[in-house]
N, C-alpha and C positions, 0 to 999 in steps of 0.2 A: 503494500500499500504506500509506503514511503517513497519508493522509487517512482510510482506513478505521479505523485504530487511533486516530487523534486523535478521529474521530467517536464511536467506541465509548467511549473514555475520557471525553469530555465528557458524554455522556448517561448513562453509569453513575454519574458523579458526581451528576448531577442526580437520578437515581433513588435514590441513597443520601443525598439531601437536603443536598447542599452548596448554597451560594448561587448565585443565577442571574446577576445583573448586577453588583452592587457589594458585595463580600465585607466591606468595612469597615463598611457601614451595616446589614448583615443578620446578625443573631445567630440561627443556625438552632435552637440549643437553647431560646432564649427563645421563638421563634415556635412550636416544637413544643409547649412547655409551655403557652403562652398558648392555643393552639388547643385543646389537650386539656382545659384547665380550662373552656373555653367549650362544647366538644363532647367530653365524656368518652367516648371510644370504648373498646371492649374492647381488652385487651392483644393478643388475637389479631388483631384488625383493624389495630392500629398496627404490629405486627411485619409483617404481610403487606404493608401499604401501604409501609412503610419498605423492605422487601425487593424488592418487585416492582411497586409502584404499583397493586395490586388490594386489594380487601377481600373477605373471604370470603362475606359476606352483603350483596349489593347492595340489598337491601330495608332495610337498617339506615340510617336517615336520619342518625343521630348520626355514624356513621363517614363517611358521604358528606360531611356537613357539616364534619367534621374536614378532610377532603381539600380541600374548598372553601376553608376558612379558611387552610390551609397554602399552597395554590396562590397565593391572592391575596396574602398577606403576603410570599411569596417573589418575587412579581411574574411567576410563571409563567402566572398567569391574569389576565384583566382583571376589572373590577368585575361584569360580567355573567356570568362563568364561562367565557368563551371563552379560547382560547390567546392569550397575549400575544406576537404575532409579533415585536414589537420586541425582546423578551427572547430569544426563540429565534434570531432573526436575529443578535443580538449574540453569542450563544453560538456560532453556526456561524462567524462571522467571527473571533472570538477564537481559533478553533482552525484558521483558514485552510482551512476546508472549502469545497469548491466548490459543492455544492448549496445552495440556499436552504432556509430553514425551510419555506416553503410548498411547495416541491417535495418536501421530505422528509416533512412532516407534513400536507400539504394534505388528506388524507382525514380527518384528525381534526377538522377544522372542520365536518364534516357531522354529527357527534354532537350532537343537540339533544334537550332534554326539558323539559317543564314541572314535573317532579316535583322536589321540594325537593332542591337541591344536586346532582341527577343530572347536569346538564350540565357542571358543573366536574369531577365524578368521571370521567365518560366521556371528557372532554378529556384528563385526566391519564393515565387507563388507556390510552387510544389512543396517547399518546406513548410510555409504557413498552412496550406490545405492539410498536410499530414498532421501537423500539430492540432489543428482544429478537429480533425477526425478522431484523433486519440483522446481529446478532451471530451468529445461527444459520446464516446464509448462509455465513459464513466458517468 
């Protein structure tokens, strides 16, 4: 039971955009601001992404690229837009969770696209959906 709550807590924190590996070196507010300056997404897209990891219009390349920028700067994503398994495994171990990141989020690595910033967005959306489905089970 503890692991379920720890898992839920850990990933809800991520979904609410807390730091992923090293809180001392990552300033979430600065990253959010920098990414929004570079990729000025609509307020609606920012609220939706901050709330549940999705954007209302997946055709909006600016919002997708905001997600790409944010994911990479927080180390949730690698430079090619894939999930950063090192970061995810670190999070799982930090909360003494039994399943590995690849066991929990393995299906997310299958999301690929050549459309600008889509791979990054799909990876982050998949993690958010997986977390949501796990919390709905309970």
